[in-house]
Residue, then its C-alpha position, 0 to 999 in steps of 0.5 A: x484419545x476421545x480428548x485428543x481428538x476432540x482438541x483436534x477438532x477444535x484446534x481445526x475449527x478455531x484456526x484462522x489464516x491472515x488476511x490480505x488484500x491483493x491490488x485489484x490492477x493487474x501487473x501488466x498493465x502499466x498504472x498512471x503517474x496519477x493512479x502512482x500517487x494515489x497509491x503512495x498516499x494512501x500507504x502513507x496514511x496508513x505510516x502517520x500514526x506509527x511514527x507519531x509513537x516511535x516506530x523506526x521502521x514506519x518513520x523510514x517507509x514515511x521518509x521514503x513514500x514522501x520521497x516518492x510522492x515529491x519525485x511522482x507529483x513533478x512526473x505529474x506535472x510534467x504529463x498536465x503540462x505536455x498534454x496541455x500543450x498539446x492540446x493548444 
């Protein structure tokens, strides 16, 4: 029985919980297109290396992220053009 208690204590001491990062931005607050684009570009970087090693899920996620980034770039350009015409 003493060894069982020691074993439980060892398990409790060595157990760990995986750590996840939570974005600092609040969900109620809309992100600008530029901020969204920066976030997508950051995520792109995480999938590049695994896609080179043949990870199909990463390759598909990379394709979707590239498409999303292209859309956001167009939207950012449109916002920039609109703000440029307003200031003139």
